[in-house]
Structures are given as structure tokens and as C-alpha cells.
C-alpha positions in Angstrom: 0.0 0.0 0.0 3.0 2.3 0.4 4.4 1.7 -3.1 2.1 3.0 -5.9 1.7 0.7 -8.9 0.2 0.7 -12.4 0.0 4.2 -13.9 -0.2 5.8 -10.5 2.6 7.7 -8.8 2.9 9.3 -5.4 0.4 12.1 -4.7 3.3 14.5 -3.9 6.6 14.6 -5.7 9.4 12.6 -4.2 12.3 14.6 -2.8 15.6 13.3 -4.3 18.8 15.2 -4.9 20.0 14.7 -8.4 16.6 13.6 -9.9 16.1 17.0 -11.5 19.3 16.8 -13.5 18.4 13.2 -14.7 15.0 14.5 -15.9 16.5 17.5 -17.6 19.1 15.4 -19.3 16.5 13.0 -20.7 14.1 15.7 -21.9 16.8 17.9 -23.4 18.2 14.9 -25.3 14.8 14.1 -26.7 13.9 17.7 -27.6 17.3 18.2 -29.2 16.6 15.8 -32.1 12.9 14.9 -32.0 10.9 17.4 -34.0 8.0 17.0 -31.6 8.3 15.4 -28.2 5.0 13.7 -27.3 4.9 15.1 -23.8 5.4 18.7 -22.6 8.5 19.4 -20.5 6.6 20.3 -17.3 4.4 17.2 -17.5 7.5 15.0 -18.1 9.3 16.6 -15.1 6.2 16.2 -12.9 5.7 12.6 -14.0 9.3 11.8 -13.0 9.1 13.4 -9.6 5.8 11.6 -8.8 6.7 8.2 -10.2 10.0 7.9 -8.4 9.5 5.1 -5.9 6.6 3.4 -7.8 6.4 0.1 -9.5 4.6 0.5 -12.8 2.5 -2.2 -14.4 2.8 -5.4 -16.3 5.5 -7.7 -14.8 6.8 -5.1 -12.3 6.8 -6.2 -8.7 8.7 -6.4 -5.4 8.6 -9.4 -3.1 10.4 -11.1 -0.3 12.5 -14.1 -1.1 14.1 -16.7 1.1 17.8 -17.5 0.4 19.8 -20.6 0.8 20.7 -19.7 4.4 17.1 -18.8 5.3 18.1 -15.2 4.9 15.4 -13.0 3.4 15.9 -10.8 0.3 13.8 -8.0 -1.1 13.6 -8.3 -4.8 12.4 -5.3 -6.9 11.7 -5.7 -10.6 10.9 -2.3 -12.0 12.3 0.2 -14.4 12.2 3.8 -15.6 8.4 4.1 -15.6 6.8 6.9 -17.7 10.2 8.5 -18.2 11.6 5.4 -20.0 8.4 5.1 -22.0 8.6 8.6 -23.2 12.3 8.1 -24.2 11.4 4.9 -26.0 8.4 6.3 -27.8 10.0 9.5 -29.0 13.3 7.9 -30.1 11.5 5.0 -31.8 9.4 7.4 -33.9 12.7 9.2 -34.8 14.3 5.9 -35.7 11.4 4.6 -37.8 11.4 7.9 -39.7 15.1 7.7 -40.2 14.9 4.1 -41.6 12.1 5.0 -43.9 14.0 8.0 -45.2 17.0 5.7 -46.0 14.7 3.1 -47.7 15.4 0.5 -45.0 12.7 -2.0 -44.8 12.0 -3.2 -41.2 10.4 -6.5 -40.3 9.1 -4.8 -37.2 9.1 -1.0 -36.3 10.6 -2.0 -32.9 13.8 -2.9 -34.8 14.3 0.7 -36.1 17.7 2.2 -35.4 19.6 5.5 -35.5 23.0 6.2 -36.8 25.7 7.4 -34.3 25.4 11.0 -35.3 23.7 13.7 -33.2 20.5 11.5 -33.1 22.2 8.4 -31.8 24.3 10.4 -29.3 21.1 12.1 -28.0 19.6 8.6 -27.6 22.6 7.5 -25.6 22.2 10.4 -23.3 18.5 9.9 -22.9 18.9 6.1 -22.3 21.6 6.8 -19.6 19.2 9.2 -17.9 16.4 6.6 -18.1 18.7 3.9 -16.6 19.8 6.4 -13.8 16.1 7.1 -13.1 15.3 3.4 -13.0 18.2 2.7 -10.5 16.9 5.5 -8.3 13.4 4.3 -8.6 14.4 0.8 -7.4 16.4 2.4 -4.5 13.3 4.4 -3.4 11.1 1.3 -3.5 13.7 -0.6 -1.4 13.8 2.2 1.2 10.0 2.3 1.4 9.9 -1.5 1.8 12.7 -1.3 4.4 10.6 1.1 6.6 7.9 -1.5 6.8 10.3 -4.4 7.4 12.2 -2.4 10.1 8.9 -1.5 11.8 8.0 -5.2 12.1 11.5 -6.6 12.5 13.8 -4.0 14.0 17.4 -4.4 13.0 16.7 -7.1 10.4 18.1 -5.3 7.4 21.6 -5.6 6.0 22.3 -3.4 2.9 25.9 -4.6 2.1 24.5 -7.5 -0.1 22.6 -5.3 -2.5 22.6 -6.4 -6.1 21.4 -4.1 -8.8 20.8 -5.1 -12.4 18.9 -2.9 -14.9 15.5 -3.9 -15.9 15.7 -2.9 -19.6 18.8 -1.7 -21.5 19.9 -1.3 -25.1 
């Protein structure tokens, strides 16, 4: 109940040092090469602030797992939320248009690509920002879960065994 899921986010923006720069980097990269970005800057920024520390939908989850030594792990499977979706949608449109302009036939529009010119470099910047957002997102979810666990089992958490793997990457 303390971690929003689906399309929902937190009612109030999450306070996080460094988040603003991640969101600015992602939006500026998109707007530098995409003729029209499908979300306004202010809405993109607000979405990122409110969705930080939320799960998303589909196969996103967090759960408690029992390890080999009866230790308990918290596993979070979530990504960059609406920020990543906006990055994906805008750059995929750009890539599809690029491939069409070059006469490249694609078996699926999801396989469109960009050359490593200013468009490809902008995508790299936006993708890095999306991955940074995703890592912060999982960290916030872990901290929210930790508060509940600590409330029930004081002193139970040990953070030195944290493992972090990106949910989606290109």
C-alpha cells in the first residue's frame, strides 16, 4: 500500500537530490533531435518526480525471497516508468522515420535504429538518464519496503548485499 503501482505515482513529488538533472538530461536529449516530443516538458518533469519510488504495471513487482541460508531478500523488478516510456516512444518514432528516409525495410518497427550522429548520441544520453532514473526508482522502492520491514522486524536489514541489475537496457 505504500508503493504505488500501475500508472499511479505518489500524490506529492518525491524529494531526491540529483533527480532534477536526470529528468533535464532526458528531456533535453529528446527535444534536441525529435521534431515534436509527445509530452510537454513540465508534465515530463512532474511525472518523473511523482513516479519515483513506484512500481509500474505489467511484470513489475517487489517481493520477499528466502535465500539458501534462510536469509530474506527483497527483490524489486521495475524500471524507468513513464520516463523510459517517453524516451522509448520518441526515439523509436525518430528511428522509424530515419529508416524510412533511408529506404530501410524493417520486419518490425521495434527494430528501427539511428546512426551514431547527433540523433544516436542524443539517444545514448536519454537512455543513460532513463537507466539512472530506474536505479533511483528501485532504490526508493527498497527504502519504502525497508521502513515497513524495520517496523515489524527492527534491526533485520543488512544493505551490504545489494545487487542491482537494470530492468531494460539497449
